[in-house]
Structure formats: structure tokens, C-alpha cells
TIDOLUM-995863 format. One record per residue (C-alpha): residue number from 1; residue in three letters; x, y, z. Coordinates in steps of 0.02 Angstrom, whole numbers, plus 50000, padded with zeros to 5 digits. Layout:
+-----+------+-------+-------+-------+
: seq : type :     u :     v :     w :
+-----+------+-------+-------+-------+
: NUM :  ALA :     X :     Y :     Z :
...
+-----+------+-------+-------+-------+
//
This chain:
+-----+------+-------+-------+-------+
: seq : type :     u :     v :     w :
+-----+------+-------+-------+-------+
:   1 :  UNK : 50030 : 50246 : 48571 :
:   2 :  UNK : 50114 : 50092 : 48503 :
:   3 :  UNK : 50282 : 50166 : 48430 :
:   4 :  UNK : 50436 : 50250 : 48500 :
:   5 :  UNK : 50405 : 50390 : 48378 :
:   6 :  UNK : 50224 : 50425 : 48441 :
:   7 :  UNK : 50291 : 50421 : 48627 :
:   8 :  UNK : 50424 : 50538 : 48585 :
:   9 :  UNK : 50311 : 50656 : 48500 :
:  10 :  UNK : 50188 : 50655 : 48646 :
:  11 :  UNK : 50333 : 50687 : 48775 :
:  12 :  UNK : 50398 : 50835 : 48670 :
:  13 :  UNK : 50216 : 50900 : 48667 :
:  14 :  UNK : 50202 : 50899 : 48862 :
:  15 :  UNK : 50384 : 50947 : 48896 :
:  16 :  UNK : 50333 : 51106 : 48991 :
:  17 :  UNK : 50196 : 51023 : 49095 :
:  18 :  UNK : 50211 : 51037 : 49284 :
:  19 :  UNK : 50098 : 50891 : 49320 :
:  20 :  UNK : 50066 : 50716 : 49247 :
:  21 :  UNK : 49918 : 50608 : 49291 :
:  22 :  UNK : 49957 : 50418 : 49281 :
:  23 :  UNK : 49860 : 50258 : 49297 :
:  24 :  UNK : 49895 : 50083 : 49242 :
:  25 :  UNK : 49786 : 49931 : 49188 :
:  26 :  UNK : 49871 : 49766 : 49229 :
:  27 :  UNK : 49842 : 49577 : 49261 :
:  28 :  UNK : 49932 : 49470 : 49390 :
:  29 :  UNK : 49809 : 49314 : 49405 :
:  30 :  UNK : 49937 : 49199 : 49315 :
:  31 :  UNK : 50100 : 49289 : 49357 :
:  32 :  UNK : 50207 : 49349 : 49499 :
:  33 :  UNK : 50241 : 49515 : 49429 :
:  34 :  UNK : 50094 : 49619 : 49374 :
:  35 :  UNK : 50091 : 49618 : 49183 :
:  36 :  UNK : 50072 : 49801 : 49122 :
:  37 :  UNK : 49939 : 49800 : 48991 :
:  38 :  UNK : 49902 : 49993 : 48976 :
:  39 :  UNK : 49982 : 50153 : 49036 :
:  40 :  UNK : 49868 : 50303 : 49039 :
:  41 :  UNK : 49940 : 50479 : 49049 :
:  42 :  UNK : 49862 : 50650 : 49066 :
:  43 :  UNK : 49906 : 50831 : 49081 :
:  44 :  UNK : 49781 : 50975 : 49096 :
:  45 :  UNK : 49761 : 50985 : 48906 :
:  46 :  UNK : 49821 : 50818 : 48841 :
:  47 :  UNK : 49779 : 50629 : 48872 :
:  48 :  UNK : 49857 : 50477 : 48798 :
:  49 :  UNK : 49868 : 50284 : 48810 :
:  50 :  UNK : 50023 : 50185 : 48792 :
:  51 :  UNK : 50018 : 50003 : 48741 :
:  52 :  UNK : 50159 : 49918 : 48832 :
:  53 :  UNK : 50115 : 49754 : 48749 :
:  54 :  UNK : 50167 : 49823 : 48586 :
:  55 :  UNK : 50290 : 49958 : 48639 :
:  56 :  UNK : 50395 : 49858 : 48763 :
:  57 :  UNK : 50538 : 49987 : 48781 :
:  58 :  UNK : 50464 : 50123 : 48880 :
:  59 :  UNK : 50632 : 50206 : 48934 :
:  60 :  UNK : 50588 : 50368 : 48856 :
:  61 :  UNK : 50470 : 50395 : 49003 :
:  62 :  UNK : 50605 : 50372 : 49136 :
:  63 :  UNK : 50664 : 50557 : 49142 :
:  64 :  UNK : 50490 : 50628 : 49170 :
:  65 :  UNK : 50447 : 50495 : 49299 :
:  66 :  UNK : 50584 : 50571 : 49406 :
:  67 :  UNK : 50584 : 50750 : 49356 :
:  68 :  UNK : 50569 : 50854 : 49508 :
:  69 :  UNK : 50475 : 50991 : 49415 :
:  70 :  UNK : 50334 : 50872 : 49367 :
:  71 :  UNK : 50215 : 50811 : 49501 :
:  72 :  UNK : 50149 : 50639 : 49465 :
:  73 :  UNK : 49970 : 50631 : 49510 :
:  74 :  UNK : 49891 : 50459 : 49558 :
:  75 :  UNK : 49732 : 50403 : 49644 :
:  76 :  UNK : 49758 : 50256 : 49763 :
:  77 :  UNK : 49916 : 50228 : 49666 :
:  78 :  UNK : 50017 : 50100 : 49776 :
:  79 :  UNK : 50006 : 49969 : 49643 :
:  80 :  UNK : 50036 : 50089 : 49498 :
:  81 :  UNK : 50199 : 50152 : 49579 :
:  82 :  UNK : 50266 : 49981 : 49615 :
:  83 :  UNK : 50238 : 49928 : 49440 :
:  84 :  UNK : 50333 : 50079 : 49384 :
:  85 :  UNK : 50465 : 50056 : 49507 :
:  86 :  UNK : 50499 : 49890 : 49431 :
:  87 :  UNK : 50497 : 49956 : 49259 :
:  88 :  UNK : 50618 : 50101 : 49280 :
:  89 :  UNK : 50715 : 50028 : 49431 :
:  90 :  UNK : 50685 : 50190 : 49528 :
:  91 :  UNK : 50535 : 50266 : 49617 :
:  92 :  UNK : 50423 : 50389 : 49533 :
:  93 :  UNK : 50442 : 50563 : 49613 :
:  94 :  UNK : 50376 : 50686 : 49665 :
:  95 :  UNK : 50199 : 50614 : 49689 :
:  96 :  UNK : 50026 : 50679 : 49737 :
:  97 :  UNK : 49894 : 50541 : 49784 :
:  98 :  UNK : 49714 : 50613 : 49773 :
:  99 :  UNK : 49647 : 50474 : 49888 :
: 100 :  UNK : 49769 : 50523 : 50027 :
: 101 :  UNK : 49728 : 50702 : 49997 :
: 102 :  UNK : 49540 : 50667 : 50008 :
: 103 :  UNK : 49564 : 50601 : 50192 :
: 104 :  UNK : 49639 : 50781 : 50235 :
: 105 :  UNK : 49492 : 50871 : 50149 :
: 106 :  UNK : 49352 : 50784 : 50243 :
: 107 :  UNK : 49308 : 50649 : 50124 :
: 108 :  UNK : 49281 : 50470 : 50181 :
: 109 :  UNK : 49424 : 50349 : 50202 :
: 110 :  UNK : 49481 : 50266 : 50039 :
: 111 :  UNK : 49369 : 50375 : 49934 :
: 112 :  UNK : 49352 : 50299 : 49759 :
: 113 :  UNK : 49394 : 50391 : 49599 :
: 114 :  UNK : 49216 : 50388 : 49533 :
: 115 :  UNK : 49154 : 50479 : 49698 :
: 116 :  UNK : 49293 : 50611 : 49686 :
: 117 :  UNK : 49258 : 50638 : 49497 :
: 118 :  UNK : 49069 : 50660 : 49538 :
: 119 :  UNK : 49116 : 50785 : 49681 :
: 120 :  UNK : 49238 : 50891 : 49590 :
: 121 :  UNK : 49193 : 50878 : 49406 :
: 122 :  UNK : 49002 : 50826 : 49418 :
: 123 :  UNK : 49036 : 50683 : 49305 :
: 124 :  UNK : 48972 : 50505 : 49333 :
: 125 :  UNK : 49105 : 50375 : 49263 :
: 126 :  UNK : 49049 : 50222 : 49181 :
: 127 :  UNK : 49122 : 50078 : 49269 :
: 128 :  UNK : 49051 : 49926 : 49170 :
: 129 :  UNK : 49214 : 49885 : 49095 :
: 130 :  UNK : 49307 : 49863 : 49259 :
: 131 :  UNK : 49322 : 49676 : 49236 :
: 132 :  UNK : 49404 : 49690 : 49063 :
: 133 :  UNK : 49548 : 49571 : 49012 :
: 134 :  UNK : 49668 : 49709 : 48974 :
: 135 :  UNK : 49782 : 49596 : 48883 :
: 136 :  UNK : 49669 : 49561 : 48748 :
: 137 :  UNK : 49681 : 49652 : 48580 :
: 138 :  UNK : 49598 : 49744 : 48503 :
: 139 :  UNK : 49516 : 49833 : 48644 :
: 140 :  UNK : 49341 : 49912 : 48620 :
: 141 :  UNK : 49320 : 50099 : 48622 :
: 142 :  UNK : 49214 : 50084 : 48776 :
: 143 :  UNK : 49360 : 49997 : 48857 :
: 144 :  UNK : 49478 : 50131 : 48802 :
: 145 :  UNK : 49369 : 50265 : 48861 :
: 146 :  UNK : 49351 : 50184 : 49028 :
: 147 :  UNK : 49540 : 50168 : 49044 :
: 148 :  UNK : 49577 : 50354 : 48992 :
: 149 :  UNK : 49448 : 50422 : 49118 :
: 150 :  UNK : 49544 : 50354 : 49257 :
: 151 :  UNK : 49669 : 50499 : 49224 :
: 152 :  UNK : 49562 : 50625 : 49126 :
: 153 :  UNK : 49494 : 50717 : 49269 :
: 154 :  UNK : 49641 : 50697 : 49392 :
: 155 :  UNK : 49732 : 50857 : 49334 :
: 156 :  UNK : 49579 : 50967 : 49380 :
: 157 :  UNK : 49551 : 50873 : 49549 :
: 158 :  UNK : 49733 : 50889 : 49591 :
: 159 :  UNK : 49727 : 51080 : 49562 :
: 160 :  UNK : 49573 : 51104 : 49657 :
: 161 :  UNK : 49642 : 50997 : 49804 :
: 162 :  UNK : 49804 : 51072 : 49806 :
: 163 :  UNK : 49730 : 51250 : 49808 :
: 164 :  UNK : 49618 : 51210 : 49954 :
: 165 :  UNK : 49758 : 51119 : 50046 :
: 166 :  UNK : 49869 : 51267 : 50028 :
: 167 :  UNK : 49730 : 51391 : 50073 :
: 168 :  UNK : 49699 : 51287 : 50231 :
: 169 :  UNK : 49880 : 51266 : 50277 :
: 170 :  UNK : 49867 : 51067 : 50254 :
: 171 :  UNK : 49984 : 51036 : 50112 :
: 172 :  UNK : 50126 : 51010 : 50228 :
: 173 :  UNK : 50022 : 50873 : 50319 :
: 174 :  UNK : 50035 : 50764 : 50166 :
: 175 :  UNK : 50212 : 50798 : 50113 :
: 176 :  UNK : 50291 : 50672 : 50227 :
: 177 :  UNK : 50166 : 50535 : 50165 :
: 178 :  UNK : 50206 : 50580 : 49988 :
: 179 :  UNK : 50392 : 50574 : 50018 :
: 180 :  UNK : 50368 : 50395 : 50098 :
: 181 :  UNK : 50284 : 50353 : 49927 :
: 182 :  UNK : 50446 : 50387 : 49834 :
: 183 :  UNK : 50553 : 50280 : 49961 :
: 184 :  UNK : 50644 : 50138 : 49860 :
: 185 :  UNK : 50629 : 50022 : 50009 :
: 186 :  UNK : 50436 : 50024 : 49999 :
: 187 :  UNK : 50441 : 49930 : 49836 :
: 188 :  UNK : 50585 : 49807 : 49870 :
: 189 :  UNK : 50532 : 49632 : 49940 :
: 190 :  UNK : 50649 : 49540 : 50058 :
: 191 :  UNK : 50615 : 49354 : 50039 :
: 192 :  UNK : 50681 : 49323 : 50210 :
: 193 :  UNK : 50536 : 49423 : 50279 :
: 194 :  UNK : 50393 : 49345 : 50181 :
: 195 :  UNK : 50356 : 49223 : 50317 :
: 196 :  UNK : 50277 : 49366 : 50414 :
: 197 :  UNK : 50144 : 49373 : 50282 :
: 198 :  UNK : 50093 : 49188 : 50289 :
: 199 :  UNK : 49921 : 49161 : 50357 :
: 200 :  UNK : 49878 : 49054 : 50512 :
: 201 :  UNK : 50056 : 49040 : 50568 :
: 202 :  UNK : 50025 : 49115 : 50744 :
: 203 :  UNK : 50020 : 48940 : 50829 :
: 204 :  UNK : 50193 : 48885 : 50758 :
: 205 :  UNK : 50342 : 48870 : 50886 :
: 206 :  UNK : 50502 : 48967 : 50848 :
: 207 :  UNK : 50580 : 48806 : 50777 :
: 208 :  UNK : 50427 : 48785 : 50658 :
: 209 :  UNK : 50442 : 48968 : 50621 :
: 210 :  UNK : 50618 : 48944 : 50563 :
: 211 :  UNK : 50560 : 48810 : 50443 :
: 212 :  UNK : 50425 : 48930 : 50379 :
: 213 :  UNK : 50549 : 49067 : 50348 :
: 214 :  UNK : 50657 : 48956 : 50241 :
: 215 :  UNK : 50498 : 48893 : 50148 :
: 216 :  UNK : 50427 : 49061 : 50122 :
: 217 :  UNK : 50600 : 49130 : 50056 :
: 218 :  UNK : 50617 : 48985 : 49935 :
: 219 :  UNK : 50436 : 49006 : 49867 :
: 220 :  UNK : 50468 : 49201 : 49841 :
: 221 :  UNK : 50627 : 49173 : 49748 :
: 222 :  UNK : 50557 : 49025 : 49646 :
: 223 :  UNK : 50400 : 49130 : 49607 :
: 224 :  UNK : 50508 : 49272 : 49553 :
: 225 :  UNK : 50619 : 49165 : 49445 :
: 226 :  UNK : 50473 : 49073 : 49360 :
: 227 :  UNK : 50361 : 49231 : 49361 :
: 228 :  UNK : 50220 : 49122 : 49436 :
: 229 :  UNK : 50096 : 49172 : 49576 :
: 230 :  UNK : 50163 : 49122 : 49749 :
: 231 :  UNK : 50019 : 48995 : 49773 :
: 232 :  UNK : 50055 : 48911 : 49611 :
: 233 :  UNK : 50227 : 48859 : 49696 :
: 234 :  UNK : 50154 : 48800 : 49862 :
: 235 :  UNK : 50007 : 48869 : 49967 :
: 236 :  UNK : 50013 : 48949 : 50145 :
: 237 :  UNK : 49922 : 48793 : 50208 :
: 238 :  UNK : 50052 : 48671 : 50140 :
: 239 :  UNK : 50194 : 48774 : 50209 :
: 240 :  UNK : 50117 : 48768 : 50380 :
: 241 :  UNK : 50089 : 48580 : 50366 :
: 242 :  UNK : 50277 : 48553 : 50316 :
: 243 :  UNK : 50334 : 48668 : 50462 :
: 244 :  UNK : 50227 : 48552 : 50578 :
: 245 :  UNK : 50291 : 48391 : 50513 :
: 246 :  UNK : 50474 : 48433 : 50483 :
: 247 :  UNK : 50506 : 48302 : 50340 :
: 248 :  UNK : 50685 : 48237 : 50327 :
: 249 :  UNK : 50664 : 48174 : 50150 :
: 250 :  UNK : 50556 : 48168 : 50000 :
: 251 :  UNK : 50463 : 48012 : 50054 :
: 252 :  UNK : 50409 : 48094 : 50218 :
: 253 :  UNK : 50368 : 48252 : 50122 :
: 254 :  UNK : 50254 : 48159 : 50002 :
: 255 :  UNK : 50152 : 48088 : 50145 :
: 256 :  UNK : 50076 : 48263 : 50153 :
: 257 :  UNK : 49920 : 48251 : 50035 :
: 258 :  UNK : 49937 : 48353 : 49875 :
: 259 :  UNK : 50126 : 48388 : 49885 :
: 260 :  UNK : 50192 : 48262 : 49760 :
: 261 :  UNK : 50082 : 48318 : 49626 :
: 262 :  UNK : 50115 : 48497 : 49658 :
: 263 :  UNK : 50302 : 48495 : 49685 :
: 264 :  UNK : 50374 : 48356 : 49580 :
: 265 :  UNK : 50541 : 48286 : 49594 :
: 266 :  UNK : 50644 : 48443 : 49577 :
: 267 :  UNK : 50548 : 48564 : 49689 :
: 268 :  UNK : 50525 : 48424 : 49825 :
: 269 :  UNK : 50711 : 48416 : 49845 :
: 270 :  UNK : 50725 : 48595 : 49859 :
: 271 :  UNK : 50583 : 48599 : 49996 :
: 272 :  UNK : 50671 : 48462 : 50091 :
: 273 :  UNK : 50837 : 48567 : 50081 :
: 274 :  UNK : 50745 : 48721 : 50144 :
: 275 :  UNK : 50685 : 48621 : 50300 :
: 276 :  UNK : 50859 : 48557 : 50328 :
: 277 :  UNK : 50931 : 48732 : 50318 :
: 278 :  UNK : 50810 : 48786 : 50447 :
: 279 :  UNK : 50842 : 48646 : 50570 :
: 280 :  UNK : 51038 : 48682 : 50555 :
: 281 :  UNK : 51008 : 48864 : 50602 :
: 282 :  UNK : 51059 : 48896 : 50789 :
: 283 :  UNK : 50912 : 48916 : 50904 :
: 284 :  UNK : 50964 : 49101 : 50945 :
: 285 :  UNK : 50932 : 49140 : 50758 :
: 286 :  UNK : 50762 : 49059 : 50752 :
: 287 :  UNK : 50634 : 49203 : 50710 :
: 288 :  UNK : 50526 : 49276 : 50844 :
: 289 :  UNK : 50351 : 49339 : 50799 :
: 290 :  UNK : 50330 : 49515 : 50872 :
: 291 :  UNK : 50182 : 49524 : 50984 :
: 292 :  UNK : 50113 : 49680 : 51067 :
: 293 :  UNK : 50193 : 49713 : 51230 :
: 294 :  UNK : 50028 : 49765 : 51302 :
: 295 :  UNK : 49871 : 49680 : 51339 :
: 296 :  UNK : 49727 : 49796 : 51266 :
: 297 :  UNK : 49611 : 49737 : 51410 :
: 298 :  UNK : 49728 : 49828 : 51536 :
: 299 :  UNK : 49698 : 49996 : 51451 :
: 300 :  UNK : 49514 : 49984 : 51399 :
: 301 :  UNK : 49459 : 50140 : 51491 :
: 302 :  UNK : 49596 : 50251 : 51432 :
: 303 :  UNK : 49578 : 50193 : 51251 :
: 304 :  UNK : 49398 : 50220 : 51251 :
: 305 :  UNK : 49421 : 50401 : 51308 :
: 306 :  UNK : 49566 : 50428 : 51186 :
: 307 :  UNK : 49471 : 50368 : 51041 :
: 308 :  UNK : 49324 : 50478 : 51082 :
: 309 :  UNK : 49438 : 50626 : 51084 :
: 310 :  UNK : 49520 : 50576 : 50922 :
: 311 :  UNK : 49351 : 50561 : 50833 :
: 312 :  UNK : 49299 : 50730 : 50903 :
: 313 :  UNK : 49453 : 50820 : 50839 :
: 314 :  UNK : 49447 : 50724 : 50671 :
: 315 :  UNK : 49261 : 50775 : 50644 :
: 316 :  UNK : 49297 : 50957 : 50692 :
: 317 :  UNK : 49445 : 50966 : 50569 :
: 318 :  UNK : 49356 : 50867 : 50432 :
: 319 :  UNK : 49485 : 50733 : 50416 :
: 320 :  UNK : 49493 : 50546 : 50431 :
: 321 :  UNK : 49536 : 50469 : 50598 :
: 322 :  UNK : 49648 : 50348 : 50516 :
: 323 :  UNK : 49757 : 50489 : 50456 :
: 324 :  UNK : 49781 : 50555 : 50633 :
: 325 :  UNK : 49832 : 50400 : 50736 :
: 326 :  UNK : 49818 : 50208 : 50726 :
: 327 :  UNK : 49744 : 50099 : 50863 :
: 328 :  UNK : 49907 : 50026 : 50898 :
: 329 :  UNK : 49987 : 50192 : 50923 :
: 330 :  UNK : 49852 : 50237 : 51051 :
: 331 :  UNK : 49881 : 50075 : 51141 :
: 332 :  UNK : 50067 : 50119 : 51151 :
: 333 :  UNK : 50030 : 50295 : 51208 :
: 334 :  UNK : 49912 : 50232 : 51348 :
: 335 :  UNK : 50050 : 50107 : 51401 :
: 336 :  UNK : 50169 : 50257 : 51428 :
: 337 :  UNK : 50275 : 50255 : 51265 :
: 338 :  UNK : 50328 : 50423 : 51194 :
: 339 :  UNK : 50465 : 50393 : 51071 :
: 340 :  UNK : 50446 : 50373 : 50881 :
: 341 :  UNK : 50261 : 50419 : 50873 :
: 342 :  UNK : 50185 : 50509 : 50728 :
: 343 :  UNK : 50040 : 50568 : 50840 :
: 344 :  UNK : 50170 : 50670 : 50947 :
: 345 :  UNK : 50251 : 50754 : 50796 :
: 346 :  UNK : 50207 : 50895 : 50682 :
: 347 :  UNK : 50028 : 50939 : 50651 :
: 348 :  UNK : 49960 : 50781 : 50726 :
: 349 :  UNK : 50032 : 50844 : 50898 :
: 350 :  UNK : 49951 : 51006 : 50874 :
: 351 :  UNK : 49781 : 50938 : 50827 :
: 352 :  UNK : 49759 : 50804 : 50961 :
: 353 :  UNK : 49926 : 50729 : 51018 :
: 354 :  UNK : 49953 : 50861 : 51153 :
: 355 :  UNK : 49778 : 50839 : 51211 :
: 356 :  UNK : 49797 : 50652 : 51220 :
: 357 :  UNK : 49945 : 50667 : 51336 :
: 358 :  UNK : 49847 : 50792 : 51450 :
: 359 :  UNK : 49700 : 50674 : 51452 :
: 360 :  UNK : 49813 : 50534 : 51507 :
: 361 :  UNK : 49890 : 50645 : 51644 :
: 362 :  UNK : 49722 : 50696 : 51711 :
: 363 :  UNK : 49731 : 50875 : 51643 :
: 364 :  UNK : 49581 : 50855 : 51534 :
: 365 :  UNK : 49406 : 50791 : 51564 :
: 366 :  UNK : 49279 : 50727 : 51436 :
: 367 :  UNK : 49098 : 50739 : 51470 :
: 368 :  UNK : 48932 : 50740 : 51390 :
: 369 :  UNK : 48824 : 50896 : 51385 :
: 370 :  UNK : 48662 : 50874 : 51302 :
: 371 :  UNK : 48728 : 50732 : 51203 :
: 372 :  UNK : 48871 : 50828 : 51146 :
: 373 :  UNK : 49054 : 50782 : 51192 :
: 374 :  UNK : 49143 : 50921 : 51290 :
: 375 :  UNK : 49323 : 50937 : 51329 :
: 376 :  UNK : 49371 : 51034 : 51486 :
: 377 :  UNK : 49535 : 51084 : 51554 :
: 378 :  UNK : 49546 : 51035 : 51739 :
: 379 :  UNK : 49658 : 51188 : 51776 :
: 380 :  UNK : 49515 : 51308 : 51735 :
+-----+------+-------+-------+-------+
//
């Protein structure tokens, strides 16, 4: 679809649908923001491809993207939802992600779409066009077929997954995760926090981290304004080097190899200004890198036992261990923390959280019997 009339006609056709499968094809190698090249849509009896490079105004889609009566179905759709959030300035809701659901239904972690389609529909997807330049026009029929197949089977997979989840009483397990996917804050980027994403910064002092914070924020805002990839502005490695050297002027800045060619006169002044802003910041406002309060080596035995119990219950319940609890949460639990922990809430607590507490309190014993892990209540 490349005209408003075609899109309007399609939306009228699906106005009574209760689900809409969505996928996107995009490029971002040369831009800060992903460049949306295709938008694929499907219901149980329709499918369509929207060409955003021709039809730039997609505002007709905004109502259905937030219609509470229509579940939007994705597979591993974090990037798709981020693109749509920027497009419509609001999160897509309600959502259902088949990759997340697969982990609750006994499939491996990060299950690919092709494997799910094969499992549910007995269809083998052709992935030969996965490295297509989606901005080129015209697209070949094989490329369009590849694109539409990313949504074509999702309605059927969704129906079968949802039926099984409801039958097993597990749909509620996913609802909190799906609500989180519709949280606006998930898609907003705070430039002042981007320093936390910079690689190899763990050796910096707090003073140097203050410089890095200003540099990373400047890079983020500049990349957004110019729509350039972050590393086209300045790389992580160069920001780390600037933080180490603390240049007071452009002459000192240009002593760092490669910076003069990359930054030029205008940006170099902005970089020096960012360094000066950081050094003018009071020391008590310098950033602090959050480190774990606990040394893992102090809890090795407890962690080994807890991990074994988690793996046992995950296997018995045919779900992914990562959906139950993170390693960091196990460490906090072993160290005595009990507040604000997902493993101690809702279904996770019932499945293994309560037993983890009992294990730590000596109320449960793990043992091997004929090579099989057994859990014994010491009170019995």
C-alpha cells in the first residue's frame, strides 16, 4: 500500500478484527533513528504491506495501534515497538509477543520466528532475503514474500499460544511483561544517562565519569539533531581518552589522534565546553557507578544450590529459567535481600521463590538419588 486511499480501505476492511500482527523492516546503519522501510500487517484472514517511503503520513494507523480491543501481535518486537512509538508518539497497546510467550510454553530462550512457524504451522520459511536493502525500490517478489511471511503466520501462532496459556493458567504470567512493553518510559532515551552504556569505562574515576557523562549527553543530542549514528559523531574509545586527558582547549584536544579530522572546528569547541561543564560540576554531583553490593565469591555455595533448584523447577514446568529469575536476583536473595524482587511475587514465588527461601533457611535439602536431583523438606 502506497496511498492514503489504499490504507484507509484496508483499515475499514479489518475494523472488526481483534488482533493485528505487526512487523517492520528498517535500516539504521547510516542514521540515528531507524529508517522505516516497510510495515507489514496481518489479521487472521488478511495481510498487507505498507510502503512508508512513499506513504509518509501513517497517522491513519494511530487509532488501531492503541485500540484496547485489538491485540497487537509481535515476535521479538522491541525494536518494532520503539519505531512505532516514535512514529505515533505513544506506545502500541495492548501487545502480545510470541517470543516471550514461547519461553512460558517450554520453548528455548529467544526462540526464532522460523522455528515457531515450523513448530505451529509446519511451514519452512525462506530466509535468503534477510540481508536485503529494504530502502531500494522496486523490491523483488521474493523480498516482498519474505517480508509478509514475518506476520502471515503470527495470528495462528497467537491463537494457539493463547489457548494453551489460558488452559494452563499461564496467561497471567505474561500480562505484567506485556504491560511493561506498553510503558512509554521504555522508549524514551535520557541523554544524561547514556554514559552508563559507554564501553570500557569501568576504570574511570568519578571526576572522569563526570566528563564522560557530559560527552555522552552531547553526543546523544548531536546524533539526534543530525540523525547520525552515535559513532559517526565520536566513538566510545575517544570519549574515554578525552575523559582521561581533560583537555582545556582545542589545541590540547587535537593532541588526541584522530579527533581534529573527526570533530572539526565547531564540534571541537562543543566538546571542550562539555569537558568544562563537567569540571565545573560540584564533586558531590559527580556520577557514581553502581556496583554490586555483594561479592559473588562469598555466596558460591548458596548460589550453586539455588541455581540447581531453579533449573529443576523450570524444567518441570517447561519454561525458560531466565523467565523465572536473574542471576543478580539470586545473589541479592542469597545476601538476605527480600524487597522489590520479582521472584518473591505472584507465580514466580509459588513456583520456586518460596522454596528458595526455605532452602536458604535450611528447611529444604537438595540431594542426588540415582543421578536425579531430589528436594526434601527437613521437617518431614
